[in-house]
VEXDREN-2710 file (C-alpha; in Angstrom, 1 decimal):
% VEXDREN-2710
k/r/px/py/pz
1/MET/-11.0/-23.2/-21.9
2/THR/-9.5/-24.1/-18.6
3/GLY/-5.6/-24.0/-18.6
4/SER/-5.4/-22.5/-22.2
5/ARG/-3.2/-19.4/-22.8
6/LEU/-4.3/-16.5/-25.2
7/THR/-1.6/-16.2/-27.7
8/MET/-3.3/-14.0/-30.2
9/THR/-2.4/-10.3/-30.6
10/ARG/-4.2/-7.2/-32.2
11/PRO/-3.4/-7.5/-35.8
12/ILE/-1.3/-4.5/-36.7
13/TRP/2.4/-4.4/-36.8
14/ALA/5.2/-2.7/-38.7
15/GLU/7.8/-4.6/-40.4
16/VAL/11.4/-3.3/-40.4
17/SER/13.6/-4.6/-43.2
18/LYS/17.4/-5.6/-42.1
19/SER/18.4/-6.0/-45.7
20/ARG/17.0/-2.5/-46.8
21/LEU/18.4/-0.8/-43.7
22/VAL/21.8/-2.3/-44.5
23/ALA/21.8/-1.5/-48.2
24/ASN/20.8/2.2/-47.4
25/PHE/23.7/2.5/-45.0
26/ALA/25.9/1.0/-47.7
27/THR/24.7/3.4/-50.2
28/LEU/25.2/6.4/-47.9
29/LYS/28.7/5.1/-47.1
30/ARG/29.4/5.1/-50.9
31/GLN/28.1/8.6/-51.3
32/ALA/30.3/9.8/-48.8
33/ALA/33.2/8.3/-50.8
34/GLY/35.6/7.9/-47.9
35/ARG/35.6/11.6/-47.2
36/ALA/33.3/11.5/-44.2
37/GLU/32.4/9.3/-41.5
38/LEU/28.6/8.7/-40.8
39/LEU/26.8/9.4/-37.5
40/CYS/23.8/7.0/-37.9
41/VAL/20.8/8.9/-36.1
42/VAL/18.7/6.4/-34.4
43/LYS/17.0/8.9/-32.0
44/ALA/13.3/9.0/-31.5
45/ASN/12.9/5.2/-31.6
46/GLY/14.8/5.0/-34.6
47/TYR/12.7/7.5/-36.5
48/GLY/9.8/5.3/-35.7
49/HIS/11.5/2.1/-36.7
50/GLY/12.9/0.8/-33.3
51/MET/16.0/2.4/-32.0
52/VAL/17.5/-0.7/-30.4
53/GLU/16.6/-2.9/-33.4
54/THR/17.8/-0.5/-36.0
55/ALA/21.1/0.2/-34.0
56/GLY/21.8/-3.4/-33.7
57/MET/21.4/-3.8/-37.3
58/LEU/23.6/-0.6/-38.2
59/VAL/26.3/-1.7/-35.8
60/GLU/26.6/-5.3/-37.4
61/ALA/26.8/-3.5/-40.8
62/GLY/29.8/-1.6/-39.4
63/ALA/28.3/1.7/-38.1
64/LYS/30.9/3.3/-35.9
65/TRP/28.8/6.3/-34.5
66/LEU/25.3/6.4/-33.4
67/GLY/23.4/9.4/-32.5
68/VAL/20.4/9.8/-29.8
69/THR/18.6/12.6/-28.4
70/CYS/19.0/12.2/-24.7
71/VAL/20.8/10.4/-21.9
72/GLU/17.9/8.1/-21.3
73/GLU/18.1/6.7/-25.2
74/GLY/21.9/6.5/-24.8
75/ILE/21.8/4.3/-21.7
76/ALA/19.1/2.1/-23.2
77/LEU/21.5/1.5/-26.1
78/ARG/24.4/0.8/-23.8
79/HIS/22.4/-1.8/-22.0
80/ALA/21.1/-3.4/-25.4
81/LEU/24.5/-3.4/-27.0
82/PRO/27.0/-3.8/-24.1
83/GLU/29.6/-5.2/-26.6
84/ALA/29.3/-2.7/-29.4
85/GLU/32.3/-0.4/-30.0
86/ALA/30.1/2.2/-31.8
87/LYS/30.4/5.6/-30.0
88/ILE/27.2/7.2/-28.9
89/LEU/26.5/10.8/-29.2
90/VAL/23.9/12.6/-27.3
91/LEU/22.7/15.2/-29.4
92/SER/20.7/17.3/-27.0
93/GLY/23.3/17.2/-24.6
94/ILE/22.7/17.9/-20.9
95/ALA/19.6/19.5/-19.6
96/LEU/19.9/23.0/-18.1
97/THR/17.7/22.1/-15.3
98/ASP/17.9/20.5/-11.8
99/ALA/18.3/17.1/-13.6
100/GLY/21.6/18.3/-15.3
101/GLU/24.1/17.1/-12.7
102/ALA/22.5/13.6/-12.6
103/GLU/22.8/13.4/-16.3
104/ALA/26.2/14.2/-16.3
105/MET/26.9/11.4/-13.9
106/ALA/25.1/9.1/-16.2
107/LEU/26.9/10.3/-19.3
108/VAL/30.3/9.5/-17.7
109/GLU/29.3/6.3/-16.4
110/HIS/27.8/4.9/-19.4
111/ARG/30.6/6.2/-21.7
112/LEU/28.4/8.6/-23.6
113/ILE/29.5/11.5/-25.4
114/PRO/27.5/14.7/-25.0
115/VAL/27.0/17.7/-27.2
116/VAL/27.9/20.8/-25.0
117/TRP/27.5/24.5/-25.4
118/GLU/27.0/25.9/-21.7
119/LEU/29.6/26.4/-19.1
120/ALA/27.2/24.7/-16.7
121/GLN/27.2/21.5/-18.5
122/LEU/31.1/21.4/-18.5
123/ARG/31.1/21.9/-14.7
124/TRP/28.8/19.1/-14.2
125/LEU/30.8/16.8/-16.3
126/ALA/34.2/17.9/-14.7
127/ARG/32.7/17.0/-11.3
128/ALA/31.3/13.6/-12.7
129/ALA/34.6/12.7/-14.0
130/ALA/36.6/13.8/-10.9
131/GLU/34.2/11.7/-8.7
132/ARG/34.9/8.6/-11.1
133/ASP/38.6/9.2/-11.0
134/ARG/38.6/9.6/-14.9
135/ALA/42.3/10.2/-16.4
136/PRO/43.1/13.4/-18.3
137/GLY/41.6/13.7/-21.5
138/SER/39.4/10.6/-21.1
139/VAL/36.0/12.2/-21.2
140/PRO/35.2/13.4/-24.8
141/VAL/32.6/16.1/-25.8
142/HIS/31.4/17.7/-29.0
143/LEU/31.1/21.4/-28.7
144/GLU/28.0/22.8/-30.8
145/ILE/28.6/26.1/-32.5
146/GLU/25.3/28.0/-33.3
147/THR/25.4/29.3/-36.9
148/GLY/21.7/30.1/-37.5
149/MET/19.3/27.7/-35.8
150/ALA/19.1/29.5/-32.7
151/ARG/18.4/26.5/-30.7
152/GLN/21.6/24.9/-29.1
153/GLY/25.1/26.0/-29.3
154/VAL/27.6/29.0/-28.4
155/ARG/26.9/31.6/-30.7
156/TRP/29.7/31.5/-33.5
157/ASN/30.9/35.2/-33.1
158/ASP/30.7/35.2/-29.3
159/ALA/34.5/35.5/-28.6
160/ALA/34.0/36.0/-24.9
161/ALA/31.8/32.7/-24.5
162/LEU/34.2/30.7/-26.7
163/GLU/37.1/31.7/-24.8
164/ALA/35.4/30.9/-21.6
165/MET/34.5/27.4/-22.9
166/ALA/38.1/27.0/-24.1
167/ARG/39.5/27.8/-20.6
168/SER/37.4/24.8/-19.3
169/PHE/39.5/22.2/-21.0
170/MET/42.5/22.3/-19.0
171/PRO/45.6/19.9/-19.9
172/GLU/45.2/18.0/-16.6
173/GLY/41.5/17.8/-16.9
174/ALA/39.3/14.8/-17.8
175/LEU/37.2/16.7/-20.4
176/ARG/38.4/17.2/-24.1
177/VAL/36.9/18.5/-27.2
178/SER/36.9/15.6/-29.6
179/GLY/34.4/17.1/-32.0
180/ALA/32.7/20.3/-33.0
181/MET/29.4/20.7/-34.9
182/THR/26.9/22.9/-36.1
183/HIS/23.2/22.3/-37.5
184/TYR/22.1/23.7/-40.9
185/THR/18.7/25.3/-41.2
186/SER/17.9/24.1/-44.8
187/PRO/20.3/21.3/-45.8
188/GLU/17.8/19.9/-48.1
189/ARG/17.7/23.1/-50.3
190/PHE/21.0/22.9/-52.0
191/ASP/20.7/26.5/-53.3
192/ASP/19.7/28.2/-50.1
193/PRO/22.5/31.1/-49.3
194/MET/21.9/30.2/-45.7
195/ASN/23.8/26.9/-46.0
196/GLN/26.9/28.9/-47.3
197/ARG/26.4/31.5/-44.7
198/GLN/26.4/28.8/-41.9
199/THR/29.5/27.1/-43.2
200/GLU/31.3/30.5/-43.2
201/ARG/30.4/31.0/-39.7
202/PHE/31.2/27.6/-38.4
203/ALA/34.7/28.1/-40.1
204/ALA/35.1/31.3/-38.2
205/ALA/34.5/29.8/-35.0
206/LEU/36.6/26.9/-35.5
207/ALA/39.5/29.5/-36.3
208/THR/38.8/31.2/-33.0
209/LEU/38.7/28.0/-31.3
210/ARG/42.2/27.1/-32.9
211/GLY/43.5/30.2/-31.6
212/LEU/42.5/29.4/-28.2
213/GLY/44.2/25.9/-28.3
214/ILE/41.1/23.9/-29.1
215/VAL/41.5/21.6/-32.2
216/PRO/38.8/19.0/-32.3
217/GLN/39.4/15.6/-34.1
218/LEU/36.1/15.5/-35.9
219/ILE/33.9/18.4/-37.2
220/HIS/30.4/17.7/-38.5
221/ALA/27.6/19.5/-39.9
222/GLY/24.6/18.4/-42.0
223/ASN/22.1/15.4/-42.4
224/SER/21.2/13.1/-45.1
225/ASP/20.8/15.6/-47.7
226/THR/24.2/17.1/-47.3
227/LEU/25.7/13.9/-48.6
228/PHE/23.9/14.5/-51.8
229/ASP/25.1/18.1/-52.0
230/ALA/28.6/18.1/-53.7
231/ARG/29.5/21.6/-53.3
232/GLN/28.6/21.5/-49.7
233/MET/30.6/18.2/-49.2
234/ASP/33.5/19.8/-51.0
235/GLU/33.5/22.7/-48.7
236/LEU/33.0/20.7/-45.4
237/HIS/35.8/18.3/-46.3
238/ALA/38.2/21.2/-47.2
239/LEU/37.3/22.9/-43.9
240/ALA/38.0/19.7/-42.1
241/GLY/41.4/19.5/-43.8
242/GLU/42.3/23.0/-42.8
243/HIS/41.8/21.9/-39.2
244/ASP/43.5/18.7/-39.5
245/ALA/40.3/17.1/-38.5
246/GLY/38.1/14.2/-39.8
247/LEU/34.7/15.1/-41.4
248/MET/31.4/13.5/-40.0
249/VAL/28.0/13.9/-41.5
250/ARG/24.7/12.9/-39.5
251/PRO/22.4/10.9/-41.9
252/GLY/18.9/10.1/-40.4
253/LEU/15.7/9.9/-42.5
254/ALA/17.7/8.6/-45.6
255/LEU/18.9/5.5/-43.6
256/TYR/15.3/4.5/-43.4
257/GLY/14.7/5.3/-47.2
258/GLY/12.5/8.3/-46.5
259/GLY/12.5/11.9/-47.6
260/GLY/13.8/13.6/-50.8
261/ASP/14.3/11.7/-53.9
262/SER/14.8/8.4/-52.3
263/ALA/14.3/6.4/-55.6
264/GLY/16.8/8.6/-57.4
265/ARG/19.3/8.0/-54.6
266/ALA/18.9/4.3/-54.6
267/LEU/17.4/4.2/-51.1
268/ALA/14.6/1.9/-50.0
269/PRO/11.8/2.4/-47.6
270/VAL/12.9/0.1/-44.6
271/LEU/9.4/0.0/-42.7
272/ALA/6.1/-1.4/-43.8
273/TRP/3.1/-0.7/-41.5
274/LYS/0.2/-3.3/-41.8
275/THR/-2.9/-4.3/-40.3
276/ARG/-5.8/-6.7/-41.2
277/VAL/-9.4/-6.7/-42.1
278/LEU/-11.6/-7.4/-39.0
279/SER/-15.1/-7.5/-40.8
280/VAL/-16.8/-6.8/-44.0
281/ARG/-20.3/-5.3/-44.2
282/THR/-22.4/-3.6/-47.1
283/LEU/-24.1/-0.1/-46.6
284/GLU/-27.2/0.8/-48.2
285/VAL/-27.7/4.1/-49.9
286/GLY/-28.0/6.9/-47.2
287/ASP/-26.1/4.9/-44.6
288/THR/-23.5/6.7/-42.7
289/VAL/-20.1/5.6/-41.3
290/GLY/-18.4/6.6/-38.0
291/TYR/-18.2/9.4/-35.8
292/GLY/-19.9/12.7/-36.9
293/SER/-21.4/10.8/-39.8
294/ILE/-19.1/12.5/-42.3
295/PHE/-19.4/9.8/-45.0
296/THR/-22.9/9.1/-46.6
297/ALA/-23.2/6.1/-49.0
298/THR/-24.4/7.3/-52.3
299/ARG/-24.4/3.7/-53.8
300/PRO/-24.5/0.4/-52.2
301/THR/-21.1/0.2/-50.5
302/GLN/-19.0/-2.4/-49.1
303/ILE/-16.7/-1.5/-46.3
304/ALA/-13.9/-3.3/-44.5
305/LEU/-13.2/-2.4/-40.8
306/VAL/-9.5/-2.5/-40.2
307/ALA/-7.4/-2.5/-36.9
308/VAL/-5.8/0.8/-36.9
309/GLY/-6.6/4.4/-35.4
310/TYR/-5.2/7.6/-34.2
311/ALA/-3.8/6.0/-31.0
312/ASP/-1.7/3.7/-33.4
313/GLY/-0.4/6.8/-35.1
314/LEU/-2.7/7.1/-38.1
315/SER/-3.7/10.9/-38.4
316/ARG/-7.3/11.8/-38.2
317/ALA/-6.4/14.2/-40.9
318/LEU/-6.7/11.1/-43.2
319/SER/-10.4/10.7/-42.6
320/ASN/-12.3/10.6/-46.0
321/ARG/-9.1/11.3/-47.5
322/GLY/-6.4/8.8/-47.1
323/GLU/-6.0/5.3/-48.6
324/MET/-4.8/2.0/-47.7
325/LEU/-3.8/-1.2/-49.7
326/VAL/-5.9/-4.4/-49.8
327/ARG/-5.4/-7.2/-52.4
328/GLY/-3.1/-5.1/-54.3
329/LYS/-5.6/-2.1/-54.8
330/ARG/-6.2/1.1/-53.3
331/ALA/-9.1/1.5/-50.9
332/ARG/-10.1/4.9/-49.8
333/ILE/-10.4/5.7/-46.1
334/ILE/-14.0/6.6/-45.5
335/GLY/-15.6/8.1/-42.4
336/ARG/-13.8/9.4/-39.3
337/ILE/-10.8/7.5/-38.3
338/SER/-11.2/6.7/-34.5
339/MET/-8.9/5.8/-31.7
340/ASP/-8.5/2.0/-32.5
341/LEU/-10.3/1.6/-35.9
342/SER/-11.0/2.7/-39.3
343/THR/-12.9/1.8/-42.4
344/ILE/-12.1/1.5/-46.1
345/ASP/-14.2/1.3/-49.1
346/VAL/-13.7/-2.2/-50.8
347/THR/-16.7/-1.9/-53.2
348/ASP/-14.7/-2.3/-56.3
349/ILE/-12.1/-4.8/-54.9
350/ALA/-13.4/-8.3/-55.3
351/GLY/-13.1/-11.0/-52.5
352/VAL/-12.0/-9.1/-49.5
353/ILE/-12.6/-11.1/-46.5
354/PRO/-11.7/-10.9/-42.8
355/GLY/-8.1/-11.6/-42.2
356/ASP/-6.9/-10.0/-45.4
357/GLU/-3.6/-8.0/-45.0
358/VAL/-4.1/-4.3/-45.3
359/VAL/-0.9/-2.1/-46.0
360/ILE/-1.0/1.5/-44.4
361/LEU/2.4/2.3/-45.3
362/GLY/4.3/0.2/-47.8
363/HIS/4.1/-1.9/-51.0
364/GLN/1.4/-4.4/-51.9
365/GLY/1.2/-5.9/-55.5
366/GLU/2.2/-3.0/-58.0
367/GLU/0.8/-0.3/-55.6
368/HIS/2.8/1.5/-52.8
369/ILE/2.0/4.3/-50.3
370/THR/5.1/6.2/-48.8
371/ALA/5.6/8.4/-45.8
372/ILE/5.8/11.3/-48.2
373/ASP/2.4/10.4/-49.7
374/ILE/0.8/10.4/-46.2
375/ALA/2.8/13.7/-45.2
376/ALA/1.4/15.5/-48.3
377/LEU/-2.1/14.6/-47.5
378/THR/-1.7/15.9/-43.9
379/GLY/0.2/18.9/-44.3
380/THR/3.4/17.7/-42.4
381/ILE/6.8/16.1/-43.2
382/PRO/7.5/12.3/-43.4
383/TYR/9.6/12.5/-40.3
384/GLU/6.5/13.1/-38.3
385/VAL/4.6/10.3/-40.0
386/LEU/7.2/7.7/-39.2
387/CYS/7.9/9.0/-35.6
388/GLY/4.3/9.1/-35.0
389/ILE/3.7/5.3/-35.4
390/ALA/2.8/4.6/-31.6
391/GLU/4.9/2.1/-29.5
392/ARG/1.9/-0.1/-28.9
393/VAL/2.4/-1.2/-32.6
394/PRO/4.8/-3.8/-32.6
395/ARG/8.0/-3.7/-34.6
396/VAL/9.0/-6.9/-36.3
397/ALA/12.5/-7.5/-37.9
398/VAL/12.3/-9.0/-41.4
399/THR/15.0/-9.8/-43.8
END
């Protein structure tokens, strides 16, 4: 119609519950029992939930620290939350490439706090601070200690490297070590001896740094699971006390209600991923469905076409295996999941019609499908399931 505007959108979306996110944050704060600050990790688009949206909710709820992957994410948060007082920690630091110097300039300009572990990163930061005439001690950094992950960090027992890093922090210089951190390899396995070994290595490095005159205000190690490991929390809290430092822990997936024993920990999934039925048809015996004809009807079968495919983040590994929820019942995915569409078997679900809401991830009636359920079927982890939900799927904030 002339002059009309198309306002419809493709019927697929992800609902992000503010009340559940805030409740999870409150639960984790209670778990910390006043002994540790929380760094709320919102990297990777808020673990698929929307970085800007979830960060805003968490800051409103009282979050004082936000963790992002890279400079670009940090700048996006600064622009989205210009009045927020929360500190933003850039966990992957400064790229050790030609882009590093420009990243250092951006970090200083936007008041982001980088994780550092190489002298080149400190040189770039010092140069950026000098160009912007920053006052002595006004540019904080967090020094990462490598204790077993072998990714980032200055090695815990490399005395020469630790000394070289320490010499970079001159009293008259703009840079100061406000935090020191390490990264556990297996925090979710409370009885893994590697956790104890890494804590001991971290303690040894902190003692070396103290001898070199570096005394951070904060130390942090561990993620969501660490908060629920009483022994590890006791050890870290005691370690922080030995160095007159505060303790910080970095919850990520627990904020969003995923992973571990979420129900036992009083954590609720924050995201529900939904779509709608596009059409319904009946297959005769012998009819096939989708690419490769991997499903053949062995009885008259009613199928519903739904608007979700692998371009939306639905794994093809769920073809002929996964389930969705419609009218409060489970419907098996049949045939090959394609780029934009999937088909589900609704033969035994009465009354399914185009427009019916279909739940890919979340609750409907008495049934529910979790990121852990999907991860188990696809041989991965819930982090990948949530982070894999494509950007083209709109995130919608709900109560």
